[in-house]
N, C-alpha and C positions, 0 to 999 in steps of 0.2 A: 401305419395308422394315421388317419387324418385328424387334424385339430379342428374342433367345432368352431365355426365362425361366430363371432360375437353378434348379439342382436343389433339390428339397425335402429339407430335413434334418429328421429326427424322432428322438426318443429311441428307442433299441433296444426299449424296453418297449412302444412304440406300433406296432411292426411286426407285421403279422398273421402268425400261425403258418403256416409253409410258405413265406413270402415270403423273397426274397433281398435283400441290401443290401450296400453298400460302406461300410466304416467310414471316416469322415473322418479325415484326417491329424492334425487337432487335437482329435479326439474324446476322446482320453485325457488331454489336458492338465489338465482340471479334477479329475482323480483324484489321490489321494495317491500319492506316488512308489512305495511298495511295491506298491500295486494295479496301477499302470502297468507296472512291471517284471514282475510275475507274469503279467499278461494278455499282454504282449508275448512272454514266454518260452513261453507256451502257444500262440502263433501268432496272437493277435488284435492285429495291428499295423496300421501305416499302409497304407491303401488295400487292406486285405484284404477278401475277399468272405465274407459269413456268410449262413447260413440259420437263421431262428428256428424252432426245433422246438417249444418250449413257453414260454408266459409263466407267471409266478407268482412265488412267493417266491424261487425259483431259476429264472432264465431259462435254458433250454437252447438253446445255439446250436451250429451245426455250422460248423467251419472246416476246409475240405478234407475229410478223412475222420475228423476228430476232433470229438467233442462235448464242449462245456464247460458246466459249471453256473456261472452268474454271479449273484451276489446281486442281487435286484431293485433295491436302492438304487444299486448300482454300475451296473447295466444302464441305469437311468434317466438316467445322466449320460453315456452313450456315444451320440454322435450318428451317425446313419447316413443314407445316401441310398438309398432303395428302388430296386431294379433292376426295370425293366419287363420282365416275363417274356414279354410278347407279341411283343417284337422278336426 
């Protein structure tokens, strides 16, 4: 019997544009409290699903029907698990 492989976690900045991912529950722990509170207030919270619209100095992500601009340095510290769109 094979052991299931754990999900791959990557920084949000490494997600390919157009791909979806789930934000890990501890993904925001490494951020300053002000950044965490602001991102959570804008809908980027525990186990939320995001789609990366654009990478760059400001990463643009879509959360539900809202698009957010996140500083590249902040986005690099947010860990996500890519969603397999083929399933």
